[in-house]
C-alpha positions as CSV (number, residue, x, y, z in Angstrom):
1,M,20.4,23.6,-57.7
2,Y,17.8,26.1,-59.0
3,P,18.6,29.5,-60.4
4,W,15.8,31.2,-58.4
5,G,16.6,30.1,-54.8
6,P,19.0,28.5,-52.4
7,G,20.6,25.2,-53.5
8,R,21.4,22.2,-51.4
9,T,24.0,24.1,-49.5
10,G,21.5,26.6,-48.3
11,K,23.2,29.5,-50.1
12,W,21.8,31.6,-52.9
13,S,23.2,31.0,-56.4
14,G,22.7,32.1,-60.0
15,P,20.9,35.4,-60.7
16,A,19.4,35.6,-57.2
17,H,22.9,35.5,-55.8
18,D,24.0,38.3,-58.0
19,V,21.0,40.5,-57.0
20,M,21.5,39.9,-53.3
21,S,25.2,40.5,-53.5
22,E,24.6,43.8,-55.3
23,I,22.1,44.9,-52.6
24,L,24.4,44.0,-49.7
25,R,27.4,45.6,-51.5
26,R,25.6,48.9,-51.9
27,K,24.3,48.9,-48.3
28,N,27.8,48.4,-47.0
29,A,29.4,50.9,-49.3
30,G,29.9,54.4,-47.9
31,P,29.0,57.6,-49.7
32,A,32.7,58.0,-50.7
33,R,33.1,54.5,-52.1
34,R,31.1,53.8,-55.2
35,H,31.9,50.9,-57.5
36,P,30.4,50.1,-60.9
37,P,27.3,47.9,-60.5
38,T,27.7,44.2,-61.0
39,R,26.1,43.1,-64.2
40,I,23.8,40.1,-64.2
41,P,24.9,37.5,-66.8
42,P,23.0,37.8,-70.1
43,G,20.0,35.6,-70.4
44,A,19.5,35.2,-66.6
45,G,16.2,36.9,-66.7
46,H,14.3,33.7,-67.4
47,W,14.3,32.6,-63.7
48,L,11.2,34.8,-63.1
49,E,8.8,36.1,-65.7
50,S,7.1,38.9,-63.8
51,K,7.6,42.6,-64.7
52,E,9.6,43.2,-61.5
53,S,12.0,40.3,-62.1
54,R,12.7,41.7,-65.6
55,R,13.6,45.0,-64.0
56,I,16.0,43.2,-61.6
57,S,17.8,41.5,-64.5
58,E,18.7,44.9,-66.0
59,P,22.3,46.0,-65.5
60,H,21.7,48.7,-63.0
61,H,19.3,46.8,-60.7
62,P,16.4,49.3,-60.2
63,L,14.9,47.3,-57.3
64,A,18.3,47.0,-55.7
65,D,18.7,50.8,-56.0
66,K,15.3,51.3,-54.3
67,A,16.1,48.8,-51.5
68,C,19.5,50.5,-50.8
69,R,18.3,54.1,-51.2
70,G,15.5,53.6,-48.6
71,Y,13.6,56.7,-47.5
72,G,16.4,59.0,-46.7
73,D,16.9,60.6,-43.3
74,P,13.5,60.7,-41.6
75,M,14.6,63.2,-38.9
76,R,16.0,65.6,-41.4
77,R,12.8,65.6,-43.5
78,F,10.7,65.9,-40.3
79,L,12.6,69.1,-39.3
80,E,12.5,70.5,-42.8
81,R,8.7,70.4,-42.8
82,G,8.4,72.1,-39.4
83,G,8.5,69.1,-37.1
84,G,9.6,71.2,-34.2
85,W,6.3,73.1,-34.3
86,V,4.4,69.8,-34.3
87,A,6.4,68.5,-31.3
88,G,5.9,71.8,-29.4
89,Q,2.2,71.7,-30.2
90,F,1.7,68.2,-28.7
91,L,3.9,69.0,-25.7
92,L,1.7,72.0,-24.9
93,L,-1.5,70.0,-25.3
94,A,-0.1,67.2,-23.1
95,C,0.8,69.8,-20.4
96,L,-2.7,71.2,-20.6
97,L,-4.3,67.8,-20.1
98,A,-2.0,66.8,-17.3
99,L,-2.4,70.1,-15.4
100,S,-6.2,70.0,-15.6
101,V,-6.3,66.5,-14.1
102,L,-3.6,67.1,-11.5
103,H,-4.9,70.5,-10.4
104,P,-8.7,70.6,-10.8
105,G,-10.7,73.5,-9.3
106,T,-14.0,73.9,-7.7
107,G,-16.8,76.4,-8.5
108,Q,-20.2,76.9,-10.0
109,A,-21.4,74.1,-12.4
110,A,-22.6,76.8,-14.9
111,W,-19.0,77.5,-15.9
112,R,-18.4,73.8,-16.5
113,Y,-21.4,73.8,-18.8
114,A,-20.0,76.9,-20.5
115,G,-16.7,75.0,-21.0
116,A,-18.5,72.0,-22.5
117,L,-20.3,74.3,-24.9
118,V,-16.9,75.8,-26.0
119,L,-15.7,72.2,-26.6
120,V,-18.7,71.5,-28.8
121,V,-18.0,74.7,-30.8
122,A,-14.3,73.7,-31.1
123,A,-15.3,70.2,-32.4
124,A,-17.6,71.7,-35.0
125,V,-14.9,74.1,-36.3
126,A,-12.4,71.2,-36.4
127,V,-14.8,69.0,-38.4
128,A,-15.5,71.8,-40.9
129,G,-11.8,72.4,-41.3
130,V,-10.9,68.7,-41.8
131,R,-13.7,68.2,-44.4
132,A,-12.6,71.3,-46.3
133,L,-8.9,70.3,-46.4
134,G,-9.4,66.7,-47.4
135,R,-6.2,65.1,-48.6
136,N,-4.3,68.4,-47.9
137,L,-4.5,67.8,-44.2
138,T,-1.1,67.8,-42.5
139,P,0.1,68.7,-39.0
140,F,3.3,70.3,-40.5
141,P,3.5,74.0,-41.3
142,K,5.1,73.2,-44.7
143,P,2.5,71.9,-47.1
144,A,3.0,68.6,-48.9
145,D,4.1,68.5,-52.6
146,H,0.7,67.5,-53.8
147,A,-1.1,70.2,-51.7
148,E,-3.6,72.6,-53.2
149,L,-4.7,76.0,-51.9
150,V,-8.1,75.4,-50.2
151,Q,-10.4,78.5,-50.3
152,H,-13.8,76.9,-49.9
153,G,-15.9,75.9,-46.9
154,I,-14.8,77.5,-43.6
155,Y,-11.5,78.4,-45.3
156,A,-13.4,81.0,-47.3
157,R,-13.6,83.1,-44.1
158,F,-10.7,81.9,-41.9
159,R,-7.2,80.8,-42.9
160,H,-6.5,78.6,-39.9
161,P,-9.7,77.1,-38.5
162,L,-7.9,74.0,-37.2
163,Y,-5.6,76.1,-35.0
164,A,-8.6,78.1,-33.8
165,S,-10.4,74.8,-32.9
166,V,-7.4,73.7,-30.8
167,I,-7.3,77.0,-29.0
168,L,-11.0,76.9,-28.3
169,A,-10.7,73.3,-27.1
170,G,-7.9,74.3,-24.7
171,F,-10.0,77.1,-23.1
172,G,-13.1,74.9,-23.0
173,W,-11.1,72.1,-21.3
174,A,-9.7,74.5,-18.7
175,L,-13.3,75.8,-18.0
176,V,-14.6,72.3,-17.6
177,W,-12.0,71.5,-15.0
178,L,-11.9,75.0,-13.5
179,S,-8.1,74.7,-13.4
180,W,-5.9,77.7,-13.2
181,P,-2.7,75.8,-14.3
182,A,-4.6,74.4,-17.3
183,L,-5.8,78.0,-18.1
184,L,-2.2,79.1,-18.2
185,A,-1.4,76.3,-20.7
186,A,-4.4,77.3,-22.8
187,V,-3.1,80.9,-22.8
188,A,0.2,79.7,-24.1
189,L,-1.6,78.2,-27.1
190,L,-2.4,81.7,-28.4
191,P,1.1,83.0,-29.1
192,F,2.3,79.5,-30.1
193,F,-0.3,79.0,-32.8
194,H,0.0,82.7,-33.9
195,A,3.8,82.1,-34.5
196,K,3.1,78.7,-36.1
197,S,0.5,80.2,-38.5
198,C,3.0,83.0,-39.5
199,R,5.6,80.3,-40.3
200,E,3.1,78.3,-42.3
201,E,1.9,81.3,-44.3
202,G,5.5,81.9,-45.3
203,F,5.6,78.5,-46.8
204,L,2.2,79.0,-48.5
205,R,3.3,82.3,-50.1
206,E,6.3,80.6,-51.6
207,K,4.2,77.7,-52.9
208,F,1.0,79.5,-54.1
209,S,1.1,82.7,-56.1
210,G,-2.5,83.5,-55.2
211,Y,-2.0,83.2,-51.5
212,R,-1.4,86.9,-50.8
213,E,-4.7,87.8,-52.4
214,Y,-6.4,85.1,-50.3
215,E,-4.6,86.4,-47.2
216,A,-5.8,89.9,-47.8
217,R,-9.5,89.0,-47.8
218,T,-9.6,86.5,-44.9
219,R,-8.8,86.5,-41.2
220,R,-6.1,84.4,-39.6
221,F,-8.3,83.0,-36.7
222,I,-11.9,83.4,-35.6
223,P,-12.2,87.2,-34.8
224,W,-13.4,86.8,-31.3
225,I,-10.9,84.1,-30.3
226,Y,-8.5,86.5,-28.6
227,W,-11.3,87.6,-26.2
228,L,-11.4,84.1,-24.7
229,L,-8.6,85.0,-22.3
230,A,-10.7,87.8,-20.8
231,L,-13.8,85.6,-20.7
232,A,-11.9,82.8,-18.9
233,E,-10.4,85.2,-16.4
234,A,-13.8,86.6,-15.6
235,A,-15.2,83.1,-15.2
236,F,-12.5,82.0,-12.9
237,S,-12.7,85.2,-10.8
238,I,-16.4,84.4,-10.2
239,A,-16.0,80.6,-9.8
240,K,-12.9,80.8,-7.5
241,P,-14.0,80.2,-3.9
242,G,-13.1,82.9,-1.5
243,K,-10.9,82.4,1.5
244,T,-12.6,81.9,4.9
245,K,-11.3,83.5,8.0
246,A,-10.9,81.5,11.1
247,N,-13.0,82.7,14.0
């Protein structure tokens, strides 16, 4: 019977048994029931010579602590970072895509080309934003712990180019499909991302002392993005076929 694995009976024994028993005991113990950790017998650390095995042979079992602690409550951390905004964002985009496919329109091809051009502009803005953010990129309003305040590239002029790119893509997609329901979903992106950006800026003011100065000299979105609604309405009023009267 070896101290580093199961014996002839198929059960763990020796130091390995002590470690596995400690892990199982802590996993089964509730928050209100805490017992002193089981100490591994002195001199049992010889069964493995790696750095991690020496840490296991310590009285408080660091690896057992890590295995039992896990990663906390994922849903709680998801909501704390603004996961509700992320879920709402993807729900709106899914509705926009579905409505455009289910309810396409008909009209002049020129407006479809205009929508494709808007999509190209949206893609360019998105690429510029992603390149400037680098490892700071996150879909959550609350920045990560390692995040830095980005003020170069496209962020030197606009505070939320990625949100602007999504709004542009929504209107461009609706133009390509000439879909009125998709246009309504694209319109809903405007107040949604405005509210999400306000929430995000609240987190950024708390994290970065220089954010107020940066906020004072930059714009939230691309200045002319709020005129897209009027442009789209004008486009659809021209592209929408008129009703024919029966003779």
